[in-house]
C-alpha positions as CSV (number, residue, x, y, z in Angstrom):
1,M,133.5,153.9,47.6
2,P,132.0,151.1,50.2
3,V,134.0,148.5,51.3
4,E,132.7,144.7,51.0
5,K,131.1,144.5,53.5
6,D,129.6,147.4,53.4
7,V,128.5,146.3,49.5
8,S,127.2,142.3,51.2
9,E,125.1,143.2,54.0
10,F,123.1,146.0,51.5
11,L,122.7,143.0,48.8
12,R,121.5,140.4,51.8
13,S,119.5,142.9,53.3
14,T,117.6,144.9,50.0
15,F,117.1,142.1,48.0
16,R,114.2,139.1,48.6
17,S,115.3,138.2,45.0
18,I,117.5,138.0,41.8
19,W,114.5,139.5,40.2
20,S,114.8,142.7,42.1
21,L,118.4,143.0,41.8
22,E,118.4,142.4,38.0
23,L,115.5,145.7,37.5
24,L,117.6,148.0,40.0
25,F,120.1,147.5,37.2
26,L,117.8,148.1,35.0
27,L,116.1,150.9,35.7
28,A,119.8,152.4,36.9
29,D,121.0,152.7,32.7
30,D,118.8,155.7,32.7
31,A,117.9,156.9,35.6
32,S,116.0,159.4,33.7
33,R,113.9,157.0,32.5
34,C,110.2,156.4,34.4
35,W,109.2,153.4,33.1
36,S,106.0,151.2,33.5
37,I,105.2,148.4,34.8
38,P,104.1,146.4,31.6
39,E,107.8,147.4,30.2
40,M,109.3,146.7,32.9
41,V,107.9,143.3,32.6
42,A,109.0,143.4,29.3
43,A,112.2,144.4,29.9
44,L,112.5,141.6,32.2
45,R,110.4,138.9,30.8
46,A,109.3,138.2,34.0
47,S,105.6,138.1,35.4
48,E,103.6,141.0,36.4
49,L,104.0,139.2,40.0
50,V,107.4,139.3,40.3
51,V,107.6,142.2,39.2
52,N,105.3,144.4,41.0
53,R,106.7,142.0,43.9
54,A,110.6,143.6,43.1
55,V,108.7,147.0,42.2
56,D,107.0,147.1,46.2
57,D,111.1,146.3,47.9
58,L,113.0,148.8,45.9
59,H,110.5,151.4,46.9
60,A,110.4,150.3,50.6
61,A,114.5,150.3,50.4
62,G,114.1,154.1,49.0
63,L,115.5,153.1,45.3
64,L,113.4,154.5,43.1
65,V,110.2,156.7,43.3
66,P,106.7,156.8,41.4
67,E,106.1,159.7,39.5
68,P,102.2,160.8,39.2
69,D,101.6,158.6,35.6
70,G,101.8,155.4,37.8
71,C,106.1,154.7,36.4
72,F,108.9,154.2,38.4
73,R,112.1,156.0,37.9
74,Y,115.6,155.6,40.1
75,A,116.4,157.8,42.7
76,P,118.5,156.1,45.6
77,F,117.7,158.8,48.8
78,T,121.3,159.3,49.5
79,E,124.5,159.2,47.7
80,D,125.5,156.4,49.6
81,V,123.0,154.3,48.7
82,R,123.5,155.0,45.5
83,S,127.3,154.2,45.5
84,L,126.1,150.5,47.0
85,V,124.2,150.2,44.2
86,I,127.4,150.7,41.9
87,S,129.2,148.6,44.3
88,A,127.2,146.2,44.0
89,R,126.7,146.2,40.3
90,S,131.0,146.1,40.4
91,L,131.1,143.0,42.8
92,Y,127.6,141.3,40.4
93,A,129.4,142.0,36.9
94,R,132.5,140.3,38.2
95,S,130.6,137.2,40.7
96,P,127.1,137.2,40.0
97,D,127.8,133.4,41.4
98,A,128.4,134.8,44.9
99,V,126.4,137.6,44.9
100,R,123.3,135.5,44.2
101,R,124.0,132.6,46.7
102,M,124.2,135.6,49.0
103,I,120.7,136.7,48.1
104,I,119.5,133.3,48.4
105,R,120.9,132.2,51.0
106,S,119.7,135.5,53.4
107,Q,116.1,134.8,52.4
108,S,116.8,131.2,53.5
109,N,117.9,133.0,56.9
110,H,114.7,134.2,57.2
111,L,112.6,131.2,56.7
112,L,114.6,129.6,59.2
113,K,114.1,132.6,61.8
114,F,110.8,132.7,61.2
115,A,110.5,128.9,61.3
116,D,112.3,128.9,64.6
117,A,109.4,130.6,66.1
118,F,106.7,128.7,65.7
119,K,108.8,126.0,67.6
120,F,108.2,124.4,71.4
121,R,110.4,125.0,73.5
122,K,110.1,122.4,76.7
123,G,109.4,124.2,79.3
């Protein structure tokens, strides 16, 4: 099993929102099931925009795969990543607020770095 530091890094680097994390857990509950976007929207009670963004992020992270019929299935690209998902889920079950803060802080840090790139420096 991964150490908590690895799980924290995985959460901070992979998820832009809690919606993405919730979607991942939904899909992981039945890895053999292929979910359409409308099914995900209904299950999460989220907007199509939120679900599409989460699907894009999870696909880019190697956590789900698209099927030819347009649906998506949970499929981590390595067993190490699968272990990280299991550990992340365990941490989220124990400390949901801590996980939420981790994800929100990581996004805030990305925004600050982006904003800093536009600061004028005294020469």
